[in-house]
PDB file of N, CA, C and O in Angstrom:
ATOM      1  N   MET A   1     -36.271  -4.491  15.258  1.00  0.00           N
ATOM      2  CA  MET A   1     -35.484  -4.008  16.368  1.00  0.00           C
ATOM      3  C   MET A   1     -35.385  -5.127  17.409  1.00  0.00           C
ATOM      4  O   MET A   1     -36.363  -5.821  17.687  1.00  0.00           O
ATOM      5  N   ARG A   2     -34.203  -5.287  17.968  1.00  0.00           N
ATOM      6  CA  ARG A   2     -33.961  -6.334  18.951  1.00  0.00           C
ATOM      7  C   ARG A   2     -34.276  -5.832  20.363  1.00  0.00           C
ATOM      8  O   ARG A   2     -33.914  -4.714  20.731  1.00  0.00           O
ATOM      9  N   GLU A   3     -34.957  -6.678  21.150  1.00  0.00           N
ATOM     10  CA  GLU A   3     -35.295  -6.301  22.517  1.00  0.00           C
ATOM     11  C   GLU A   3     -34.053  -6.360  23.400  1.00  0.00           C
ATOM     12  O   GLU A   3     -33.194  -7.225  23.231  1.00  0.00           O
ATOM     13  N   VAL A   4     -33.976  -5.435  24.334  1.00  0.00           N
ATOM     14  CA  VAL A   4     -32.838  -5.373  25.251  1.00  0.00           C
ATOM     15  C   VAL A   4     -33.364  -5.522  26.669  1.00  0.00           C
ATOM     16  O   VAL A   4     -34.322  -4.858  27.065  1.00  0.00           O
ATOM     17  N   ASP A   5     -32.719  -6.410  27.432  1.00  0.00           N
ATOM     18  CA  ASP A   5     -33.111  -6.619  28.827  1.00  0.00           C
ATOM     19  C   ASP A   5     -32.272  -5.705  29.714  1.00  0.00           C
ATOM     20  O   ASP A   5     -31.093  -5.971  29.949  1.00  0.00           O
ATOM     21  N   LEU A   6     -32.876  -4.638  30.202  1.00  0.00           N
ATOM     22  CA  LEU A   6     -32.160  -3.668  31.020  1.00  0.00           C
ATOM     23  C   LEU A   6     -32.006  -4.100  32.471  1.00  0.00           C
ATOM     24  O   LEU A   6     -31.351  -3.408  33.251  1.00  0.00           O
ATOM     25  N   HIS A   7     -32.597  -5.231  32.849  1.00  0.00           N
ATOM     26  CA  HIS A   7     -32.493  -5.700  34.236  1.00  0.00           C
ATOM     27  C   HIS A   7     -31.071  -6.108  34.601  1.00  0.00           C
ATOM     28  O   HIS A   7     -30.755  -6.224  35.785  1.00  0.00           O
ATOM     29  N   VAL A   8     -30.214  -6.326  33.621  1.00  0.00           N
ATOM     30  CA  VAL A   8     -28.810  -6.641  33.931  1.00  0.00           C
ATOM     31  C   VAL A   8     -28.144  -5.459  34.639  1.00  0.00           C
ATOM     32  O   VAL A   8     -27.156  -5.637  35.351  1.00  0.00           O
ATOM     33  N   LEU A   9     -28.677  -4.273  34.447  1.00  0.00           N
ATOM     34  CA  LEU A   9     -28.121  -3.088  35.103  1.00  0.00           C
ATOM     35  C   LEU A   9     -28.465  -3.037  36.585  1.00  0.00           C
ATOM     36  O   LEU A   9     -27.828  -2.308  37.346  1.00  0.00           O
ATOM     37  N   ASP A  10     -29.469  -3.805  37.002  1.00  0.00           N
ATOM     38  CA  ASP A  10     -29.872  -3.816  38.413  1.00  0.00           C
ATOM     39  C   ASP A  10     -28.776  -4.371  39.308  1.00  0.00           C
ATOM     40  O   ASP A  10     -28.738  -4.052  40.497  1.00  0.00           O
ATOM     41  N   ASN A  11     -27.891  -5.186  38.773  1.00  0.00           N
ATOM     42  CA  ASN A  11     -26.835  -5.828  39.563  1.00  0.00           C
ATOM     43  C   ASN A  11     -25.611  -4.939  39.767  1.00  0.00           C
ATOM     44  O   ASN A  11     -24.695  -5.307  40.502  1.00  0.00           O
ATOM     45  N   ILE A  12     -25.589  -3.798  39.137  1.00  0.00           N
ATOM     46  CA  ILE A  12     -24.459  -2.881  39.286  1.00  0.00           C
ATOM     47  C   ILE A  12     -24.623  -2.125  40.598  1.00  0.00           C
ATOM     48  O   ILE A  12     -25.638  -1.462  40.809  1.00  0.00           O
ATOM     49  N   PRO A  13     -23.625  -2.220  41.485  1.00  0.00           N
ATOM     50  CA  PRO A  13     -23.772  -1.525  42.775  1.00  0.00           C
ATOM     51  C   PRO A  13     -23.766  -0.006  42.598  1.00  0.00           C
ATOM     52  O   PRO A  13     -23.071   0.535  41.738  1.00  0.00           O
ATOM     53  N   SER A  14     -24.543   0.652  43.420  1.00  0.00           N
ATOM     54  CA  SER A  14     -24.598   2.120  43.386  1.00  0.00           C
ATOM     55  C   SER A  14     -23.356   2.687  44.060  1.00  0.00           C
ATOM     56  O   SER A  14     -22.844   2.123  45.027  1.00  0.00           O
ATOM     57  N   LYS A  15     -22.888   3.794  43.541  1.00  0.00           N
ATOM     58  CA  LYS A  15     -21.769   4.492  44.152  1.00  0.00           C
ATOM     59  C   LYS A  15     -22.246   5.858  44.606  1.00  0.00           C
ATOM     60  O   LYS A  15     -23.155   6.444  44.018  1.00  0.00           O
ATOM     61  N   SER A  16     -21.628   6.345  45.644  1.00  0.00           N
ATOM     62  CA  SER A  16     -22.031   7.657  46.143  1.00  0.00           C
ATOM     63  C   SER A  16     -21.646   8.735  45.133  1.00  0.00           C
ATOM     64  O   SER A  16     -20.656   8.616  44.411  1.00  0.00           O
ATOM     65  N   THR A  17     -22.444   9.768  45.108  1.00  0.00           N
ATOM     66  CA  THR A  17     -22.181  10.896  44.221  1.00  0.00           C
ATOM     67  C   THR A  17     -21.049  11.721  44.800  1.00  0.00           C
ATOM     68  O   THR A  17     -21.020  11.990  46.001  1.00  0.00           O
ATOM     69  N   ARG A  18     -20.127  12.118  43.955  1.00  0.00           N
ATOM     70  CA  ARG A  18     -19.036  12.962  44.441  1.00  0.00           C
ATOM     71  C   ARG A  18     -19.134  14.327  43.791  1.00  0.00           C
ATOM     72  O   ARG A  18     -19.626  14.472  42.672  1.00  0.00           O
ATOM     73  N   SER A  19     -18.666  15.299  44.498  1.00  0.00           N
ATOM     74  CA  SER A  19     -18.700  16.641  43.937  1.00  0.00           C
ATOM     75  C   SER A  19     -17.455  16.868  43.087  1.00  0.00           C
ATOM     76  O   SER A  19     -16.415  16.247  43.307  1.00  0.00           O
ATOM     77  N   TRP A  20     -17.576  17.746  42.137  1.00  0.00           N
ATOM     78  CA  TRP A  20     -16.470  18.080  41.246  1.00  0.00           C
ATOM     79  C   TRP A  20     -15.855  19.392  41.696  1.00  0.00           C
ATOM     80  O   TRP A  20     -16.550  20.308  42.137  1.00  0.00           O
ATOM     81  N   ASP A  21     -14.554  19.464  41.578  1.00  0.00           N
ATOM     82  CA  ASP A  21     -13.881  20.736  41.803  1.00  0.00           C
ATOM     83  C   ASP A  21     -14.081  21.606  40.570  1.00  0.00           C
ATOM     84  O   ASP A  21     -14.200  21.095  39.456  1.00  0.00           O
ATOM     85  N   LEU A  22     -14.117  22.898  40.765  1.00  0.00           N
ATOM     86  CA  LEU A  22     -14.236  23.816  39.633  1.00  0.00           C
ATOM     87  C   LEU A  22     -12.922  23.838  38.860  1.00  0.00           C
ATOM     88  O   LEU A  22     -11.862  23.545  39.412  1.00  0.00           O
ATOM     89  N   PHE A  23     -13.001  24.182  37.590  1.00  0.00           N
ATOM     90  CA  PHE A  23     -11.816  24.281  36.748  1.00  0.00           C
ATOM     91  C   PHE A  23     -10.988  25.496  37.127  1.00  0.00           C
ATOM     92  O   PHE A  23     -11.530  26.560  37.427  1.00  0.00           O
ATOM     93  N   SER A  24      -9.696  25.336  37.113  1.00  0.00           N
ATOM     94  CA  SER A  24      -8.822  26.504  37.220  1.00  0.00           C
ATOM     95  C   SER A  24      -8.576  27.007  35.799  1.00  0.00           C
ATOM     96  O   SER A  24      -8.805  26.287  34.826  1.00  0.00           O
ATOM     97  N   LYS A  25      -8.119  28.217  35.695  1.00  0.00           N
ATOM     98  CA  LYS A  25      -7.830  28.805  34.378  1.00  0.00           C
ATOM     99  C   LYS A  25      -6.807  27.948  33.633  1.00  0.00           C
ATOM    100  O   LYS A  25      -7.005  27.622  32.462  1.00  0.00           O
ATOM    101  N   GLN A  26      -5.721  27.584  34.306  1.00  0.00           N
ATOM    102  CA  GLN A  26      -4.662  26.823  33.641  1.00  0.00           C
ATOM    103  C   GLN A  26      -5.120  25.415  33.262  1.00  0.00           C
ATOM    104  O   GLN A  26      -4.747  24.903  32.206  1.00  0.00           O
ATOM    105  N   GLU A  27      -5.919  24.797  34.111  1.00  0.00           N
ATOM    106  CA  GLU A  27      -6.429  23.460  33.820  1.00  0.00           C
ATOM    107  C   GLU A  27      -7.290  23.474  32.565  1.00  0.00           C
ATOM    108  O   GLU A  27      -7.190  22.573  31.733  1.00  0.00           O
ATOM    109  N   LEU A  28      -8.130  24.483  32.426  1.00  0.00           N
ATOM    110  CA  LEU A  28      -8.989  24.594  31.254  1.00  0.00           C
ATOM    111  C   LEU A  28      -8.155  24.845  29.996  1.00  0.00           C
ATOM    112  O   LEU A  28      -8.395  24.224  28.961  1.00  0.00           O
ATOM    113  N   ILE A  29      -7.192  25.740  30.078  1.00  0.00           N
ATOM    114  CA  ILE A  29      -6.323  26.033  28.930  1.00  0.00           C
ATOM    115  C   ILE A  29      -5.566  24.779  28.501  1.00  0.00           C
ATOM    116  O   ILE A  29      -5.501  24.468  27.312  1.00  0.00           O
ATOM    117  N   ASP A  30      -4.996  24.059  29.468  1.00  0.00           N
ATOM    118  CA  ASP A  30      -4.233  22.842  29.150  1.00  0.00           C
ATOM    119  C   ASP A  30      -5.117  21.791  28.477  1.00  0.00           C
ATOM    120  O   ASP A  30      -4.697  21.139  27.522  1.00  0.00           O
ATOM    121  N   ALA A  31      -6.338  21.632  28.979  1.00  0.00           N
ATOM    122  CA  ALA A  31      -7.254  20.644  28.402  1.00  0.00           C
ATOM    123  C   ALA A  31      -7.636  21.021  26.968  1.00  0.00           C
ATOM    124  O   ALA A  31      -7.678  20.155  26.094  1.00  0.00           O
ATOM    125  N   ILE A  32      -7.909  22.285  26.722  1.00  0.00           N
ATOM    126  CA  ILE A  32      -8.310  22.725  25.382  1.00  0.00           C
ATOM    127  C   ILE A  32      -7.149  22.605  24.406  1.00  0.00           C
ATOM    128  O   ILE A  32      -7.352  22.231  23.251  1.00  0.00           O
ATOM    129  N   LYS A  33      -5.938  22.914  24.851  1.00  0.00           N
ATOM    130  CA  LYS A  33      -4.773  22.832  23.963  1.00  0.00           C
ATOM    131  C   LYS A  33      -4.523  21.411  23.477  1.00  0.00           C
ATOM    132  O   LYS A  33      -3.959  21.223  22.399  1.00  0.00           O
ATOM    133  N   LYS A  34      -4.928  20.406  24.249  1.00  0.00           N
ATOM    134  CA  LYS A  34      -4.709  19.004  23.882  1.00  0.00           C
ATOM    135  C   LYS A  34      -5.689  18.511  22.816  1.00  0.00           C
ATOM    136  O   LYS A  34      -5.469  17.456  22.223  1.00  0.00           O
ATOM    137  N   CYS A  35      -6.757  19.255  22.568  1.00  0.00           N
ATOM    138  CA  CYS A  35      -7.777  18.820  21.619  1.00  0.00           C
ATOM    139  C   CYS A  35      -7.291  18.972  20.179  1.00  0.00           C
ATOM    140  O   CYS A  35      -6.524  19.880  19.860  1.00  0.00           O
ATOM    141  N   ASN A  36      -7.743  18.082  19.334  1.00  0.00           N
ATOM    142  CA  ASN A  36      -7.329  18.020  17.938  1.00  0.00           C
ATOM    143  C   ASN A  36      -7.987  19.129  17.110  1.00  0.00           C
ATOM    144  O   ASN A  36      -9.212  19.247  17.082  1.00  0.00           O
ATOM    145  N   ASN A  37      -7.175  19.928  16.448  1.00  0.00           N
ATOM    146  CA  ASN A  37      -7.695  21.037  15.629  1.00  0.00           C
ATOM    147  C   ASN A  37      -8.529  20.582  14.448  1.00  0.00           C
ATOM    148  O   ASN A  37      -9.390  21.327  13.979  1.00  0.00           O
ATOM    149  N   SER A  38      -8.295  19.382  13.960  1.00  0.00           N
ATOM    150  CA  SER A  38      -8.996  18.947  12.753  1.00  0.00           C
ATOM    151  C   SER A  38     -10.262  18.149  13.060  1.00  0.00           C
ATOM    152  O   SER A  38     -10.824  17.514  12.167  1.00  0.00           O
ATOM    153  N   SER A  39     -10.716  18.175  14.317  1.00  0.00           N
ATOM    154  CA  SER A  39     -11.930  17.433  14.646  1.00  0.00           C
ATOM    155  C   SER A  39     -13.145  18.107  14.011  1.00  0.00           C
ATOM    156  O   SER A  39     -13.148  19.310  13.749  1.00  0.00           O
ATOM    157  N   ALA A  40     -14.161  17.306  13.775  1.00  0.00           N
ATOM    158  CA  ALA A  40     -15.379  17.823  13.147  1.00  0.00           C
ATOM    159  C   ALA A  40     -16.164  18.680  14.136  1.00  0.00           C
ATOM    160  O   ALA A  40     -16.201  18.378  15.329  1.00  0.00           O
ATOM    161  N   PRO A  41     -16.781  19.732  13.651  1.00  0.00           N
ATOM    162  CA  PRO A  41     -17.582  20.579  14.544  1.00  0.00           C
ATOM    163  C   PRO A  41     -18.837  19.841  15.001  1.00  0.00           C
ATOM    164  O   PRO A  41     -19.338  18.953  14.311  1.00  0.00           O
ATOM    165  N   GLY A  42     -19.329  20.219  16.159  1.00  0.00           N
ATOM    166  CA  GLY A  42     -20.569  19.654  16.675  1.00  0.00           C
ATOM    167  C   GLY A  42     -21.759  20.449  16.178  1.00  0.00           C
ATOM    168  O   GLY A  42     -21.635  21.225  15.231  1.00  0.00           O
ATOM    169  N   PRO A  43     -22.904  20.266  16.802  1.00  0.00           N
ATOM    170  CA  PRO A  43     -24.117  20.968  16.352  1.00  0.00           C
ATOM    171  C   PRO A  43     -23.975  22.490  16.389  1.00  0.00           C
ATOM    172  O   PRO A  43     -24.651  23.197  15.642  1.00  0.00           O
ATOM    173  N   ASP A  44     -23.092  22.994  17.263  1.00  0.00           N
ATOM    174  CA  ASP A  44     -22.907  24.442  17.352  1.00  0.00           C
ATOM    175  C   ASP A  44     -21.952  24.974  16.282  1.00  0.00           C
ATOM    176  O   ASP A  44     -21.765  26.185  16.159  1.00  0.00           O
ATOM    177  N   LYS A  45     -21.351  24.067  15.508  1.00  0.00           N
ATOM    178  CA  LYS A  45     -20.433  24.386  14.400  1.00  0.00           C
ATOM    179  C   LYS A  45     -19.074  24.931  14.855  1.00  0.00           C
ATOM    180  O   LYS A  45     -18.283  25.377  14.024  1.00  0.00           O
ATOM    181  N   LEU A  46     -18.794  24.899  16.160  1.00  0.00           N
ATOM    182  CA  LEU A  46     -17.491  25.355  16.654  1.00  0.00           C
ATOM    183  C   LEU A  46     -16.481  24.223  16.598  1.00  0.00           C
ATOM    184  O   LEU A  46     -16.790  23.092  16.974  1.00  0.00           O
ATOM    185  N   THR A  47     -15.295  24.516  16.137  1.00  0.00           N
ATOM    186  CA  THR A  47     -14.217  23.537  16.148  1.00  0.00           C
ATOM    187  C   THR A  47     -13.275  23.867  17.297  1.00  0.00           C
ATOM    188  O   THR A  47     -13.346  24.951  17.876  1.00  0.00           O
ATOM    189  N   TRP A  48     -12.392  22.929  17.624  1.00  0.00           N
ATOM    190  CA  TRP A  48     -11.407  23.196  18.677  1.00  0.00           C
ATOM    191  C   TRP A  48     -10.496  24.342  18.259  1.00  0.00           C
ATOM    192  O   TRP A  48     -10.020  25.103  19.103  1.00  0.00           O
ATOM    193  N   SER A  49     -10.259  24.463  16.988  1.00  0.00           N
ATOM    194  CA  SER A  49      -9.427  25.562  16.493  1.00  0.00           C
ATOM    195  C   SER A  49     -10.056  26.914  16.838  1.00  0.00           C
ATOM    196  O   SER A  49      -9.359  27.843  17.247  1.00  0.00           O
ATOM    197  N   HIS A  50     -11.380  27.018  16.671  1.00  0.00           N
ATOM    198  CA  HIS A  50     -12.084  28.259  17.033  1.00  0.00           C
ATOM    199  C   HIS A  50     -11.950  28.539  18.531  1.00  0.00           C
ATOM    200  O   HIS A  50     -11.654  29.660  18.944  1.00  0.00           O
ATOM    201  N   ILE A  51     -12.172  27.509  19.324  1.00  0.00           N
ATOM    202  CA  ILE A  51     -12.116  27.686  20.781  1.00  0.00           C
ATOM    203  C   ILE A  51     -10.699  28.058  21.216  1.00  0.00           C
ATOM    204  O   ILE A  51     -10.519  28.909  22.087  1.00  0.00           O
ATOM    205  N   LYS A  52      -9.700  27.424  20.614  1.00  0.00           N
ATOM    206  CA  LYS A  52      -8.310  27.743  20.960  1.00  0.00           C
ATOM    207  C   LYS A  52      -7.972  29.197  20.634  1.00  0.00           C
ATOM    208  O   LYS A  52      -7.260  29.856  21.391  1.00  0.00           O
ATOM    209  N   SER A  53      -8.476  29.688  19.522  1.00  0.00           N
ATOM    210  CA  SER A  53      -8.186  31.083  19.183  1.00  0.00           C
ATOM    211  C   SER A  53      -8.923  32.038  20.127  1.00  0.00           C
ATOM    212  O   SER A  53      -8.433  33.129  20.415  1.00  0.00           O
ATOM    213  N   THR A  54     -10.084  31.630  20.599  1.00  0.00           N
ATOM    214  CA  THR A  54     -10.861  32.457  21.516  1.00  0.00           C
ATOM    215  C   THR A  54     -10.178  32.598  22.864  1.00  0.00           C
ATOM    216  O   THR A  54     -10.169  33.686  23.440  1.00  0.00           O
ATOM    217  N   ILE A  55      -9.603  31.513  23.380  1.00  0.00           N
ATOM    218  CA  ILE A  55      -9.029  31.574  24.728  1.00  0.00           C
ATOM    219  C   ILE A  55      -7.678  32.285  24.773  1.00  0.00           C
ATOM    220  O   ILE A  55      -7.076  32.400  25.840  1.00  0.00           O
ATOM    221  N   LYS A  56      -7.208  32.752  23.649  1.00  0.00           N
ATOM    222  CA  LYS A  56      -5.978  33.570  23.652  1.00  0.00           C
ATOM    223  C   LYS A  56      -6.253  34.954  24.241  1.00  0.00           C
ATOM    224  O   LYS A  56      -5.334  35.645  24.680  1.00  0.00           O
ATOM    225  N   ASN A  57      -7.507  35.342  24.244  1.00  0.00           N
ATOM    226  CA  ASN A  57      -7.921  36.627  24.807  1.00  0.00           C
ATOM    227  C   ASN A  57      -8.255  36.417  26.287  1.00  0.00           C
ATOM    228  O   ASN A  57      -9.113  35.597  26.617  1.00  0.00           O
ATOM    229  N   GLU A  58      -7.595  37.139  27.163  1.00  0.00           N
ATOM    230  CA  GLU A  58      -7.749  36.980  28.615  1.00  0.00           C
ATOM    231  C   GLU A  58      -9.211  37.135  29.066  1.00  0.00           C
ATOM    232  O   GLU A  58      -9.679  36.384  29.922  1.00  0.00           O
ATOM    233  N   GLU A  59      -9.914  38.088  28.499  1.00  0.00           N
ATOM    234  CA  GLU A  59     -11.313  38.297  28.876  1.00  0.00           C
ATOM    235  C   GLU A  59     -12.166  37.092  28.512  1.00  0.00           C
ATOM    236  O   GLU A  59     -13.042  36.685  29.276  1.00  0.00           O
ATOM    237  N   TYR A  60     -11.901  36.522  27.333  1.00  0.00           N
ATOM    238  CA  TYR A  60     -12.710  35.413  26.856  1.00  0.00           C
ATOM    239  C   TYR A  60     -12.423  34.123  27.602  1.00  0.00           C
ATOM    240  O   TYR A  60     -13.327  33.310  27.798  1.00  0.00           O
ATOM    241  N   ILE A  61     -11.177  33.919  28.023  1.00  0.00           N
ATOM    242  CA  ILE A  61     -10.888  32.704  28.778  1.00  0.00           C
ATOM    243  C   ILE A  61     -11.685  32.696  30.074  1.00  0.00           C
ATOM    244  O   ILE A  61     -12.160  31.641  30.495  1.00  0.00           O
ATOM    245  N   PHE A  62     -11.840  33.851  30.715  1.00  0.00           N
ATOM    246  CA  PHE A  62     -12.619  33.894  31.954  1.00  0.00           C
ATOM    247  C   PHE A  62     -14.108  33.682  31.690  1.00  0.00           C
ATOM    248  O   PHE A  62     -14.801  33.096  32.521  1.00  0.00           O
ATOM    249  N   LYS A  63     -14.604  34.145  30.555  1.00  0.00           N
ATOM    250  CA  LYS A  63     -16.000  33.883  30.197  1.00  0.00           C
ATOM    251  C   LYS A  63     -16.201  32.386  29.941  1.00  0.00           C
ATOM    252  O   LYS A  63     -17.188  31.798  30.382  1.00  0.00           O
ATOM    253  N   PHE A  64     -15.261  31.788  29.230  1.00  0.00           N
ATOM    254  CA  PHE A  64     -15.313  30.359  28.951  1.00  0.00           C
ATOM    255  C   PHE A  64     -15.225  29.564  30.256  1.00  0.00           C
ATOM    256  O   PHE A  64     -15.937  28.577  30.439  1.00  0.00           O
ATOM    257  N   LEU A  65     -14.350  30.002  31.154  1.00  0.00           N
ATOM    258  CA  LEU A  65     -14.180  29.365  32.454  1.00  0.00           C
ATOM    259  C   LEU A  65     -15.464  29.464  33.279  1.00  0.00           C
ATOM    260  O   LEU A  65     -15.844  28.502  33.946  1.00  0.00           O
ATOM    261  N   ASN A  66     -16.126  30.607  33.238  1.00  0.00           N
ATOM    262  CA  ASN A  66     -17.399  30.772  33.954  1.00  0.00           C
ATOM    263  C   ASN A  66     -18.466  29.825  33.422  1.00  0.00           C
ATOM    264  O   ASN A  66     -19.254  29.279  34.195  1.00  0.00           O
ATOM    265  N   ILE A  67     -18.498  29.629  32.111  1.00  0.00           N
ATOM    266  CA  ILE A  67     -19.475  28.706  31.516  1.00  0.00           C
ATOM    267  C   ILE A  67     -19.171  27.274  31.962  1.00  0.00           C
ATOM    268  O   ILE A  67     -20.076  26.541  32.362  1.00  0.00           O
ATOM    269  N   ALA A  68     -17.893  26.876  31.894  1.00  0.00           N
ATOM    270  CA  ALA A  68     -17.508  25.518  32.295  1.00  0.00           C
ATOM    271  C   ALA A  68     -17.841  25.268  33.757  1.00  0.00           C
ATOM    272  O   ALA A  68     -18.371  24.211  34.100  1.00  0.00           O
ATOM    273  N   ASN A  69     -17.539  26.222  34.613  1.00  0.00           N
ATOM    274  CA  ASN A  69     -17.809  26.052  36.042  1.00  0.00           C
ATOM    275  C   ASN A  69     -19.298  26.118  36.364  1.00  0.00           C
ATOM    276  O   ASN A  69     -19.751  25.475  37.310  1.00  0.00           O
ATOM    277  N   ALA A  70     -20.063  26.884  35.590  1.00  0.00           N
ATOM    278  CA  ALA A  70     -21.514  26.903  35.777  1.00  0.00           C
ATOM    279  C   ALA A  70     -22.103  25.535  35.438  1.00  0.00           C
ATOM    280  O   ALA A  70     -23.047  25.085  36.088  1.00  0.00           O
ATOM    281  N   CYS A  71     -21.555  24.884  34.436  1.00  0.00           N
ATOM    282  CA  CYS A  71     -22.017  23.528  34.083  1.00  0.00           C
ATOM    283  C   CYS A  71     -21.791  22.564  35.238  1.00  0.00           C
ATOM    284  O   CYS A  71     -22.639  21.717  35.520  1.00  0.00           O
ATOM    285  N   ILE A  72     -20.644  22.692  35.907  1.00  0.00           N
ATOM    286  CA  ILE A  72     -20.368  21.851  37.074  1.00  0.00           C
ATOM    287  C   ILE A  72     -21.352  22.177  38.192  1.00  0.00           C
ATOM    288  O   ILE A  72     -21.926  21.272  38.798  1.00  0.00           O
ATOM    289  N   ASP A  73     -21.547  23.443  38.464  1.00  0.00           N
ATOM    290  CA  ASP A  73     -22.462  23.868  39.531  1.00  0.00           C
ATOM    291  C   ASP A  73     -23.892  23.362  39.283  1.00  0.00           C
ATOM    292  O   ASP A  73     -24.599  22.989  40.219  1.00  0.00           O
ATOM    293  N   LEU A  74     -24.299  23.357  38.017  1.00  0.00           N
ATOM    294  CA  LEU A  74     -25.660  22.956  37.683  1.00  0.00           C
ATOM    295  C   LEU A  74     -25.805  21.435  37.490  1.00  0.00           C
ATOM    296  O   LEU A  74     -26.913  20.918  37.347  1.00  0.00           O
ATOM    297  N   GLY A  75     -24.669  20.739  37.490  1.00  0.00           N
ATOM    298  CA  GLY A  75     -24.714  19.287  37.352  1.00  0.00           C
ATOM    299  C   GLY A  75     -24.787  18.766  35.932  1.00  0.00           C
ATOM    300  O   GLY A  75     -25.295  17.669  35.702  1.00  0.00           O
ATOM    301  N   TYR A  76     -24.289  19.531  34.980  1.00  0.00           N
ATOM    302  CA  TYR A  76     -24.288  19.093  33.581  1.00  0.00           C
ATOM    303  C   TYR A  76     -22.984  18.461  33.216  1.00  0.00           C
ATOM    304  O   TYR A  76     -22.803  18.033  32.077  1.00  0.00           O
TER     305      TYR A  76
END
C-alpha cells in the first residue's frame, strides 16, 4: 500500500457552512424523473424505476419528501 500525505489538504481554505433549503414536492419529482431507470440498485436493492413508480402515489411522494427533508435537517 502506498503512503498518502494528507497535509496537502491543510492548504485548502475553509469555507463557511451554508444551510440547505428543504426540497419542494416538484423539485424532488423533477430530480427523480431525471434519474436513469437502468441504473444498478444500491445496497437497499431499490432502483430508480422503483422509486419513480412509488412517487406516482400522492401519499408516498409526501413520505419520500419528509425523508429527504429530514436528511437535510439532520445534516446527512
